[in-house]
C-alpha positions in Angstrom: 21.8 204.7 12.6 23.5 202.1 14.7 25.7 204.7 16.3 22.6 206.7 17.2 21.0 203.7 18.9 24.1 202.9 20.9 24.3 206.6 22.0 20.7 206.6 23.1 21.3 203.3 25.0 24.4 204.7 26.7 22.6 207.9 27.8 19.7 205.9 29.2 21.9 203.7 31.4 24.7 206.2 32.2 23.3 206.6 35.8 23.7 202.9 36.6 27.3 203.2 37.9 26.3 206.1 40.1 23.3 204.2 41.5 25.5 201.2 42.2 28.1 203.4 44.0 25.3 205.0 46.1 23.9 201.6 47.0 27.3 200.3 47.9 28.0 203.3 50.1 24.7 202.9 51.8 25.3 199.2 52.5 28.8 200.0 53.9 27.3 202.7 56.2 24.7 200.5 57.6 27.1 197.6 58.2 29.6 200.1 59.8 26.9 201.4 62.1 26.1 197.8 63.2 29.8 197.2 63.7 30.1 200.2 66.0 27.1 199.1 68.0 28.7 195.7 68.5 32.0 197.2 69.5 30.3 199.3 72.2 28.1 196.4 73.5 28.8 195.2 77.0 29.9 191.6 77.3 29.4 189.4 80.4 32.6 188.4 82.1 33.9 185.1 80.7 33.8 181.9 82.6 36.7 179.6 83.2 38.8 178.5 80.3 42.0 176.6 79.6 44.0 179.8 78.7 43.9 183.5 78.2 45.4 185.3 75.3 46.0 189.1 75.2 46.6 190.7 71.8 48.9 193.7 72.4 48.4 197.0 70.6 46.2 199.1 72.9 45.8 200.5 76.4 44.6 198.3 79.3 44.8 195.0 77.5 47.7 193.5 79.4 46.2 194.7 82.7 42.8 193.1 81.8 44.5 189.8 81.0 46.5 189.7 84.1 43.4 190.6 86.2 41.6 187.6 84.6 44.6 185.4 85.4 44.6 186.5 89.1 40.9 185.9 89.3 41.5 182.2 88.4 39.7 182.4 85.0 42.4 180.3 83.5 45.7 178.7 84.6 47.9 180.3 81.9 48.2 183.5 79.8 49.8 184.4 76.5 50.6 188.0 75.6 50.9 187.9 71.9 52.8 190.5 69.8 55.4 191.6 72.4 58.4 193.4 70.9 61.6 191.4 70.7 64.0 191.7 73.7 61.1 192.8 75.9 60.4 190.6 79.0 57.5 190.4 81.3 59.0 192.9 83.7 59.3 195.5 81.0 55.7 194.9 79.9 54.5 195.2 83.5 56.4 198.4 84.2 55.1 200.1 81.1 51.6 199.5 82.4 52.4 200.0 86.0 51.6 196.4 86.9 52.8 194.0 89.5 53.4 190.5 88.1 55.1 188.9 91.2 53.8 185.4 91.5 52.5 185.3 88.0 55.7 184.9 86.0 55.5 181.1 85.7 52.0 181.3 84.3 52.6 184.0 81.6 54.1 183.4 78.2 55.2 186.1 75.8 54.9 185.8 72.0 57.4 187.9 70.1 56.7 186.9 66.5 53.2 188.3 65.7 53.0 191.7 64.0 49.5 191.4 62.6 46.2 189.9 63.7 46.8 186.9 61.6 50.2 186.6 63.2 48.5 186.8 66.6 46.2 183.9 65.6 49.1 181.8 64.5 51.1 182.5 67.7 48.0 181.8 69.8 47.3 178.5 67.9 50.9 177.3 68.5 50.7 178.1 72.3 47.2 176.7 72.7 48.4 173.4 71.2 51.3 173.3 73.6 49.0 173.6 76.6 46.3 171.4 75.1 43.7 174.1 75.3 40.1 173.5 74.3 38.9 176.9 75.3 40.5 180.4 75.4 39.6 183.8 76.7 40.5 186.4 74.1 41.4 189.9 75.4 41.7 192.8 72.9 39.9 196.1 72.1 36.1 195.8 71.6 36.3 197.1 68.0 39.2 194.7 67.2 37.4 191.7 68.7 35.4 190.6 65.6 38.6 190.3 63.5 40.6 188.7 66.3 37.9 186.0 66.9 37.6 185.4 63.1 41.4 184.9 62.6 41.9 182.8 65.9 38.9 180.7 65.1 40.3 179.9 61.7 43.7 179.0 63.2 42.1 176.9 66.0 39.0 175.2 64.7 37.1 173.5 67.4 38.5 175.6 70.2 35.9 177.6 72.1 36.7 181.3 72.2 35.3 183.6 74.9 35.6 187.4 74.2 36.8 189.7 77.0 36.8 193.1 75.2 38.6 196.1 76.6 36.9 199.5 76.2 39.3 201.4 74.0 39.9 205.1 74.6 38.6 205.8 71.0 35.2 204.5 72.1 35.0 206.5 75.3 32.6 209.4 75.0 31.6 210.8 71.6 33.7 209.5 68.8 35.5 212.3 66.9 37.0 212.3 63.4 40.2 210.6 64.5 38.3 207.8 66.3 35.9 207.3 63.4 38.9 207.0 61.0 40.5 204.3 63.2 37.2 202.5 63.5 36.4 202.7 59.8 39.9 201.3 59.1 39.4 198.4 61.4 36.0 197.7 59.9 37.5 197.6 56.4 40.2 195.2 57.7 37.5 193.0 59.2 35.7 192.9 55.9 38.9 192.0 54.1 39.5 189.2 56.6 35.9 187.9 56.0 36.8 187.7 52.3 40.0 185.9 53.1 42.3 188.7 51.9 45.7 189.3 53.3 46.6 192.1 55.8 49.6 194.4 55.6 49.2 196.5 58.7 49.7 195.6 62.4 46.5 194.2 63.7 46.5 195.5 67.3 45.2 199.0 66.7 44.5 201.5 69.5 
């Protein structure tokens, strides 16, 4: 009799795991849609700050940071996540840039390999220059996680986003772009939960 009762109970509630999975999937999809909308949203040009930090890993980021430096938005710039044995000249040549006259105002960070590493590198540099405000340059879809990690490493420092429109967000997003974006969204969720990261944070 007891076995029959437990069997009836199990049959009645067997659909609960499926319902929970569907609800979780729906919540993820809605949050991902909002994430995509934010990544595509235009942001007003930043005002003046104490420094600019560029997180390497995608097209046009270094050029955008140098352009902000030339415009006088900040007196100094950090390019975080530059490969070892790579100097400013090599970085500039790879992007077809002219850095004459800017070398004394640009610092290169060679240690960061993840977004959390970028944040630690940025924090150390910001303390060296006594920065109270920073302009952050990275891809639009990477910006939420970058601001989250840098904000944790530099509490009290004002962060101004200067997102770069990544090629993956130009035009209609295809399967490859959606896979990249979904991966970044999952990394952002993990960062919100305080989980570690194992993949480079720059992205495309």
